[in-house]
C-alpha positions as CSV (number, residue, x, y, z in Angstrom):
1,X,0.0,0.0,0.0
2,X,2.4,2.7,-1.3
3,X,1.5,6.2,-0.3
4,X,3.1,9.1,-2.2
5,X,2.4,12.8,-1.6
6,X,3.0,14.8,-4.8
7,X,4.1,18.3,-4.2
8,X,6.8,20.4,-2.5
9,X,7.5,20.0,1.2
10,X,7.3,23.7,1.9
11,X,3.7,23.9,0.8
12,X,1.4,24.3,3.8
13,X,-1.1,21.8,2.3
14,X,1.5,19.3,1.5
15,X,2.6,19.6,5.2
16,X,-0.9,19.0,6.3
17,X,-1.0,15.6,4.5
18,X,2.5,14.8,5.7
19,X,1.6,15.5,9.3
20,X,-1.4,13.1,9.1
21,X,0.9,10.4,7.8
22,X,3.4,11.0,10.6
23,X,0.7,11.0,13.3
24,X,-0.8,7.8,12.0
25,X,2.5,6.1,11.3
26,X,1.9,5.8,7.6
27,X,5.0,5.2,5.5
28,X,5.1,7.6,2.6
29,X,7.3,9.3,0.0
30,X,7.1,12.9,-0.9
31,X,8.1,15.2,-3.8
32,X,7.8,15.5,-7.6
33,X,9.2,12.0,-8.4
34,X,7.0,8.9,-8.5
35,X,8.6,5.5,-8.5
36,X,11.9,7.2,-9.2
37,X,10.6,9.1,-12.2
38,X,10.0,12.9,-12.3
39,X,6.4,14.0,-12.8
40,X,6.3,17.5,-14.4
41,X,4.5,20.1,-12.2
42,X,1.5,21.2,-14.2
43,X,2.4,18.7,-16.9
44,X,0.0,16.2,-18.6
45,X,0.1,13.6,-15.8
46,X,-0.4,16.2,-13.1
47,X,-3.4,17.6,-15.1
48,X,-4.9,14.2,-15.2
49,X,-4.6,13.9,-11.4
50,X,-6.0,17.4,-10.7
51,X,-7.8,19.5,-13.4
52,X,-6.4,22.8,-11.8
53,X,-2.9,21.4,-11.3
54,X,-3.0,21.9,-7.5
55,X,-0.9,20.2,-4.9
56,X,-0.9,18.0,-2.9
57,X,-2.1,15.0,-4.8
58,X,-2.1,11.7,-3.0
59,X,-1.1,8.7,-5.0
60,X,-2.1,5.4,-3.4
61,X,-2.2,2.0,-5.1
62,X,-2.1,3.6,-8.5
63,X,-5.0,6.0,-7.8
64,X,-4.8,9.8,-7.5
65,X,-6.7,12.0,-5.1
66,X,-6.6,15.8,-4.9
67,X,-7.7,18.3,-2.4
68,X,-6.1,18.4,1.1
69,X,-9.2,17.9,3.3
70,X,-10.3,14.9,1.2
71,X,-6.8,13.4,1.3
72,X,-6.5,13.8,5.1
73,X,-10.0,12.3,5.6
74,X,-9.1,9.3,3.3
75,X,-5.9,8.6,5.2
76,X,-7.6,8.9,8.6
77,X,-10.4,6.6,7.6
78,X,-8.4,3.9,5.8
79,X,-5.2,3.5,7.8
80,X,-4.7,2.2,11.4
81,X,-3.1,4.3,14.1
82,X,-4.1,7.5,15.8
83,X,-7.7,8.6,15.0
84,X,-7.8,12.2,14.1
85,X,-11.6,12.4,13.8
86,X,-14.2,12.6,16.6
87,X,-16.7,9.7,16.8
88,X,-19.7,11.9,17.6
89,X,-21.4,12.8,14.3
90,X,-21.9,16.4,15.2
91,X,-18.3,16.9,16.3
92,X,-17.1,15.1,13.2
93,X,-19.1,17.5,11.1
94,X,-17.7,20.4,13.0
95,X,-14.1,19.2,12.3
96,X,-15.0,18.9,8.6
97,X,-16.5,22.4,8.6
98,X,-13.3,23.8,10.1
99,X,-11.2,21.9,7.6
100,X,-13.1,23.7,4.8
101,X,-13.0,27.1,6.6
102,X,-9.2,26.8,7.0
103,X,-8.6,25.4,3.5
104,X,-10.6,28.0,1.7
105,X,-10.9,31.3,3.6
106,X,-8.1,31.3,6.1
107,X,-5.5,29.9,3.7
108,X,-6.4,32.5,1.1
109,X,-6.2,35.4,3.5
110,X,-3.0,34.3,5.2
111,X,-1.1,32.3,2.6
112,X,-2.3,33.2,-0.9
113,X,-2.7,37.0,-0.3
114,X,0.1,37.6,2.2
115,X,2.8,35.0,2.8
116,X,3.3,34.0,-0.8
117,X,4.3,37.6,-1.7
118,X,7.1,37.2,0.8
119,X,8.2,33.8,-0.5
120,X,7.8,34.5,-4.2
121,X,8.0,38.3,-4.4
122,X,6.8,40.0,-7.6
123,X,8.1,43.5,-7.1
124,X,11.0,45.3,-8.7
125,X,14.4,43.8,-8.1
126,X,12.7,40.7,-6.8
127,X,11.4,42.4,-3.7
128,X,7.9,42.0,-2.1
129,X,5.4,44.5,-3.2
130,X,4.7,46.8,-0.2
131,X,1.2,47.7,-1.5
132,X,0.2,44.0,-1.8
133,X,1.4,43.3,1.7
134,X,-0.4,46.4,3.1
135,X,-3.6,45.5,1.3
136,X,-3.5,41.9,2.5
137,X,-2.4,42.3,6.1
138,X,-5.7,43.3,7.7
139,X,-7.5,40.2,6.3
140,X,-4.6,38.0,7.2
141,X,-4.7,39.2,10.8
142,X,-8.4,38.8,11.0
143,X,-8.3,35.3,9.7
144,X,-5.6,34.3,12.2
145,X,-7.7,35.9,15.0
146,X,-10.5,33.5,14.2
147,X,-8.1,30.6,14.8
148,X,-6.8,32.3,18.0
149,X,-10.3,32.6,19.4
150,X,-10.8,28.9,18.9
151,X,-7.6,28.2,20.8
152,X,-8.2,30.6,23.7
153,X,-9.3,27.8,26.0
154,X,-8.1,24.7,24.1
155,X,-4.8,23.1,23.5
156,X,-5.9,22.1,20.0
157,X,-8.8,23.3,17.9
158,X,-11.2,20.7,19.3
159,X,-10.0,20.1,22.8
160,X,-7.0,18.3,24.2
161,X,-6.3,16.1,21.2
162,X,-5.4,17.1,17.6
163,X,-7.8,16.4,14.8
164,X,-7.8,16.8,11.0
165,X,-8.6,20.5,11.6
166,X,-5.2,20.9,13.3
167,X,-3.6,19.2,10.3
168,X,-4.9,22.1,8.1
169,X,-4.3,24.9,10.7
170,X,-0.9,24.1,12.0
171,X,1.2,24.6,8.9
172,X,-0.4,28.0,8.4
173,X,0.0,29.1,12.0
174,X,3.6,27.9,12.2
175,X,4.5,30.0,9.1
176,X,2.6,33.0,10.4
177,X,4.1,33.0,13.9
178,X,7.6,32.7,12.4
179,X,7.6,36.0,10.6
180,X,10.0,38.8,11.6
181,X,8.5,41.6,13.8
182,X,8.2,44.1,10.9
183,X,6.0,41.7,9.0
184,X,4.2,40.1,12.0
185,X,0.6,39.1,11.8
186,X,0.2,37.7,15.3
187,X,0.2,39.7,18.6
188,X,2.8,38.7,21.2
189,X,0.1,37.6,23.6
190,X,-1.8,35.4,21.1
191,X,-2.4,31.8,21.9
192,X,-1.2,31.0,18.4
193,X,2.4,31.2,19.6
194,X,2.0,28.4,22.2
195,X,0.0,26.4,19.7
196,X,2.7,26.6,17.1
197,X,5.4,25.7,19.6
198,X,3.3,22.7,20.8
199,X,2.8,21.5,17.2
200,X,6.4,21.9,16.3
201,X,7.7,20.3,19.4
202,X,5.8,17.0,18.8
203,X,7.5,14.1,17.2
204,X,5.4,14.6,14.0
205,X,5.9,18.3,14.1
206,X,9.7,18.1,14.2
207,X,9.6,16.1,11.0
208,X,7.1,18.3,9.2
209,X,7.2,21.9,10.5
210,X,10.9,22.3,11.2
211,X,12.0,21.3,7.7
212,X,13.0,24.3,5.6
């Protein structure tokens, strides 16, 4: 039952899937090579796997599955090990809802509209565009505050044990809390700092979030 995560390790969504594999003890490979052969990013094979050429793509037993939340759910449902989903139907639905909230809205505000300008700057001389950062910063801060409110009285998003929602949230939060002061999105007293430290200090976190 070979599991391969197609995509770059620095991607927050790739890290979400990687973290689930680590938590559950699933053996996996990761990157742009499959069975020792390179698969072109946005090439014909990638397009067959995902019509919008997004990553990650999970390759398992010759089948391809896109979209991070679906991948994480599949891994949790079909492999033994730590369970990352509540048993109660309502709580399970709440975790699924938060996975969507994080994957769609919070990721866009924090990662797509702010962090990516720092990582892949498009300004003159290869510098980040100050106007883009200024425009995106309020929404990014507001999005992270939504997560912070959820963590105000919890170790993880849904209590004392991590769930699939943490798989989506943690990579975003770890990146956001690691920014230099001049670019900071997170107040010093925010619970997001302790959350990020907690996630990075775990055995899975050390293998996923501390890799540059």
